[in-house]
NUNURO-550590 format. One record per residue: x, y negated, z of N, C-alpha, C in turn. Coordinates in steps of 0.02 Angstrom, whole numbers, plus 50000, padded with zeros to 5 digits. Atoms other than C-alpha are relative to their C-alpha. Example, Ala and Ser with C-alpha at 12.3 -4.5 7.8 and 13.67 -1.06 7.14 Angstrom:
residues 2
500455005950000506155022550390500454994050000499585005949997506845005350357499614994550037
//
This chain:
residues 281
500714999849983499244830650082499735007150000500234993050002498984848850033500225003650063499764996749939500064854650178499614997650061500395002649944499124843050297499315003150002500674996950002497444849950239500035007250023499934993049979498064867750262500095000550075499895000049927498684863950438499364998350037500625001949968497034855450481499505005749998500464994350005496034870250416500205005650048499774994949954497114882350516499844998250072500165002249932496864871850673499265000950015500734999149990494974871750651499835007350007500144992949998494984890350619500215003050067499764997549936496004893550776499564997650058500415002649946494924882250884499325003450003500674997150001493264889250828500015007349982499984993250023493674905150735499385001649959500584998150038492494914050617499445002550045500604998049963490724916350682500064998150075499915002149931491134906350838499324999350035500655000849970489304901950868499685006650017500284993449987488774920150854500335003250061499654997249942490114925650978499784996650064500215003749940489604911851100499305002050021500684997949984487764916951088500005007050030499984993249972488204935251119500254999950072499755000549932489194930451273499474997450048500515002849957487784919951342499435004850011500564995449994486424932551305500185006350038499794994049964487464946651377500114998750074499935001549929487534937551543500724998650019499305001349985489354933051527500094993650039499945006149961489014915951600500414994849963499605005450026490384903551564500335002049934499674999150064491044901751388500534994749994499445004750004492734893851361499894994949945500085005450048492624876951274500654996050002499385003850004494124867251214500535003849962499464996750037495794871651138500175006850030499834993349974496314889951153500665000050036499374999249965497684895651266500535002849952499464997450043499374901351199499895007449984500124992950013498894919651218499465001049948500534999550049497284917051121500254998049930499745002250065498184907550984500475005249970499544994950024499524920950973499615006149975500414994350022498194934650962499664998549934500315001850064497314925050823500515000149944499494999950052498944922950729500195007149981499854993050015499324941450744499455003149958500564997350038497584945750682499994997249929499975003150067497764933450538500555003149958499464996950037499434941050490499815007149978500224993450020498624958250489499514999849942500495000550054497214952350376500314997549935499685002750060498324942650255500625004049984499424996250022499604952150154500594995549986499405003850015501354947050107499944995849937500075003750062500704940549941499864992650012500155007149985500154924450027500644996050012499375003749996501984920150053500164996749934499895003250065502024916449866499664993249997500345006449998500724902849891500354995150047499645004449954501664896050042500654997449969499385002250033503294895649944499854995049944500185004850053502414887049798499824993250028500165006449969501714873749914500624996450024499395003049975503414870949992500424997049943499625002550057504294869349824499644994149967500375005650028502884858149762500094993750040499875005949959503134846549910500714997349990499315002250011505014846149882500094996849932499925002650068504834843149696499464995149980500545004750014503284831949707499625002049937500354997550059502344842849581499515005350022500514994849985500804853949579500145006549962499854994050039501594866449459500205005950044499834994249958502424877249594499415002750040500584997749962500824877649696499535004149956500414996250047499844883449543500315006749984499664993750014501154896549504499965004750060500064995849940501124902749685499305002850007500684997549997499224903949680499885005449948500084994850052499314913749517500375006450018499634994049981500584925649593499695003950056500324996549943499464930249742499665006449977500334993750020498354942749647500495005249972499514995350027499864950349559500365003650057499654997049943500794953149722499535004350042500484995849964499214959749804499915006749965500064993750038499044972549665500615004450011499394996149988500854977849690499995003050071500024997549931500604979349879499505005750007500504994749995499014989649861500235006349964499734994150035499855001049734500525003550043499504996949955501275003849857499675003550058500364996649946500055007849996499675006449975500304993950028499135020149883500525005449990499474995050010500785028549842500205003250067499834997249934501185030550027499455004850024500554995649980499455037850059500035006649962499954993850039499685050349916500575004350025499434996149976501385055549982499855003350067500184997049935500735058150159499515005849991500494994650011499275068450094500335006049967499654994450031500425078949984500415003850052499644996649946501515082550136499535004050045500484996449959499965087450234499765006449965500204993950037499465099650096500545005350004499454995249993501175107650103500005003150069500044997349932501035109350291499405004750008500594995749997499295116850268500165006949971499834993650030499965130250152500455004250045499564996349955501365134950272499645002550062500374997949940500215135250424499505005549984500484994950018498905145450332500345006749988499634993850010500195158250278500205003150067499824997449934500785159850458499405002950037500604997449967499015161950523499785006749970500204993850032498635175450394500485005650020499524994849979500235184850439499895001950073500134998449929499725183850622499415004650009500554995249997498225194750580499314997050001500665003150000496815182050574499675000749931500384999950062495455182750442500114993349963499855006250039495675170150299499574994050021500425005649980494175159650352500224996950066499775002549936494735158150532500694996949995499335002850009496535155350478499984993249967500065006550033496005141150362499754994750048500255004949951495045132650502500554997750047499475001749953496505133350622500564996049965499465003450036497785128050490499784992949981500245006650018496695113550433499994995350059500005004249940496505107150611500714998050020499325001449979498375108250642500364995349952499625003850050498975100350478499644993949974500385005550030497565088950421500074999649925499885000150072497915094050242499384999449958500625000550039496085093950189499744992849998500205007050002495865075450227499274999050015500715001649989494095068750212499545005949985500424994250018493465085350142500055005750050499894994649952493915095150298499335002950024500654997549975492105096350358499675004549948500314995950053491505102950189500345006749993499644993750007492875115950173499915004350062500104996149939492685121150355499315003250002500674997150002490815123650332499975005949951500004994550048491115134350177500375006050027499634994449972492415144850268499645003250058500334997349940491365146850425499365003949982500654997050015489715151550341500005003949935499974995850059490345161550193499824996649935500155003750061490165148050061500555000749948499524999950054491165144449905500624996250022499395003349975492855140749983500444997549943499605002750055493815139449817499694993949968500325006050027492515127249750500084994050045499915005649953492635116749908500724997549999499305002150005494535116749896500134996249935499915003650064494445111649712499704993050004500295006649991493295097349759500444995650045499555003849956494485092149899500634997949964499405001750037495915092049773499934993649959500105006350036495135076649691500274994050039499715005549961495835066049832500714998549975499325001650023497415056649781500535003350043499474996649965498925066949827499845007050023500214993349978497925082749866499945004949943500064995650057498165090849696500255007150014499764993449982499075105349779499455004650025500554995949978497405111249846499705004249943500224995850057497005117449670500375006650001499634993849995498395130149691499765004350058500274996349943497705134849862499345003349982500644997150022495985137449784500125006049954499854994450044496755148649650500255006050040499764994549958497685158949781499435003250039500574997349963496095160749883499555004249955500444996350045495085166249732500315006749980499664993850019496385179049678500015004950058499974995549942496555185949855499325003150015500664997449985494675187849877499745004549945500294996250055494225194149704500415006349983499584994550022495715205449668500385003350057499674996849943496335209649842500744998850004499285001549998498045201749817500174997050068499775002749936499095196149965499964992450001500085007349996498585178650016500634996750026499415003049971500145175350119500574999349949499475000450050501335179349976499874994449950500175005450046500405167749858500094993250032499915006449965500405153949988500734998250007499295001449996502275155750011500274997349934499785002450066502565153649824499734993049985500305006750011501365138849818500364994750042499655004849957502225130449965500694998449972499335001250028503935132749885499954995649937500075004150060503305125449720499834992750017500185006849980502525110349805500594996450032499415003149970504105107249907500514998249946499535001650054505175108149749499774993949960500265005850036504035095749662500094993650041499905005849957504115083949811500734998050001499285001550000506015085149818500214996949934499835002850065506105081549632499784992749995500245006950001505045065849652500454995650044499575003949956506125060149798500684998749968499365000950034507715062949697499944994949944500105004950054507005053149550499934993050028500085006649970506495038949664500664997350026499345002249977508245038449738500434997849941499625002050059509005037649564499764993449971500285006250026507835023449515500084994150048499935005449951508215013549673500514994849976499515004650027509765006049592499734995649945500315003950054508765000649440499544994750029500455004949969507464992249550500394994550034499595005149967508804983349652500304995249950499725004350052509624976949493499484995449971500545004150027507954970749428499834994350048500155005249950507594961349590500554994850002499445004849999509334953649588499984995449940500055004250060509134947549409499414995250004500585004449994507424940449452500134994350049499865005249950508134930649599500544995149977499455004250023509594923349502499784992949981500215007050013508594908149436499914995950063500085003749937508134903349614500684998250030499335001549975509964904649664500314994349959499755005550041510394893449517499714993350020500315006349977509154880349577500304997850066499685001949936509894880949753500704997349989499325002450014511644879049683499984993049968500055006750030511094864249576499814994750051500185004749948510284856049726500594998550045499405001149958511874858549828500504995449965499535004350037512874849949690499724993049988500295006650009511674835149689499714998849931500255000850068510984838349514499254998949997500735000949996509144837149570499645004249947500324995950052508554852149466499245000050003500735000149996506774851349532499704994049965500235006050035506574833549469500065000949925499914999050072507264838449300499485004949973500464994950024506144853749285499284997549998500715001749993504514845749341499814993149973500175006950018504644827649283500344997649936499725001950065505564827749116499765004949947500234995850055505064834348946500445006149987499564994150010506604845248915499985004850059500044995649942506474851749093499385004350000500624996150004504664856949070500055005349946499914995050053505124865548907500445005750023499564994749974506544874948992499635004250052500384996349950505394879449136499505004849968500484995750034504074886349018500345005949967499654994650034505304896248915500325004950050499694995649950506234902749067499505004350036500524996149967504634908049153499745005649955500234994950047504064917248997500515005749994499484994950004505724926348981500055004050065499984996649935505724930349167499435005050006500574995549995503974937749160500085005949951499914994650049504384947649002500535005050024499484995649975505974954549081499775004350057500264996149944505094959749241499515005349975500484995150027503694968049141500365005849965499634994850037504944977349031500365004750048499664995849951505964983449180499515004450037500504995949965504394989149272499735005449954500254994950047503814998249115500505005749992499484994850005505475007549101499975004550062500034996149938505355012849284499395004450001500624996050001503545018549263500055005949952499924994650049503975028749109500465005450027499554995049971505425037049198499655004050055500374996449948504305041249346499485004749971500514995750030502955048249233500315006249970499674994150029504185059749144500215004850055
//
C-alpha cells in the first residue's frame, strides 16, 4: 500500500506538477493561447524526472531501499530505518559538497598567487596586477568586487583580502594580505613573497591529497565491513532460511536486529571518528 501511494503521488505530481495552476494562468495571461491538458508526453515526463533527480539527493535511495525491504519482509521497520537514514545521508552529502567547494577555492587561490606574481614581474602596478589576476583565476570568489574596488580606488587591500579569506577554502588569502602589507609598508619584493606563498600552499594541498589517498583504503574497508550484514541476508535468502521473516517477526530476531544495528552504528561512528582525527592532524 505504501508503494502504491508513492506511485500515485508521483503520477499526480507528474500530471499537474507544482504550481500547475499558476503556470497555466501565466500562459493564458501572456497570450500563449492553448494550454496542454491531459497526460504529459514522454519528453515532458522525462524532463520532470530529470528535474526531480536533480532536486532529490542520493539520500532518498535509503528510503526507497527501506520501502522495498519492508515490502519483501512485510514490516514497517525497514521503512522507518530508511526514513531515519535520509537526514544522516543528506548531511554526509552536503559535507562532501562543501569539501569539494573548499578544494576548488583553495586551488583558485593558488592560481591567483601565481598569476599575480607573473603580472607583477611583467611590470604592472600591484593594484592593476591584482585586478587582472583575480579576473583570470577567480581566486577571490564572492569578495572579488570588494577587493577590486579597494585595489582600484586606493582602499585597504590587505583588509579586503583578510575579509575574503573568511570564505571556506580561501584561507591562503591571509598570506596574500600579509605579502601585500609587507610589500607596501616596507618596500619588499611582492613577487618573491608570492612565489614562497604559492609554494607553501601547493605543498599543503599535496599533503592533504597524500593523506586522503592513504585514508582511502581505510574508508573502503569500513564500507566493506558495513555491507557485510546485507550480504549475509542475501546469502541466507538464497539458502532458503527466510532471514527477513526471522528478523522482523520473531522475538530473538528482533533482539538480534537491535543489537546488530547498535553495533553497526557504533562501528561506523568509531571508524569515521578515526578518519576525522587523522585528517585533522
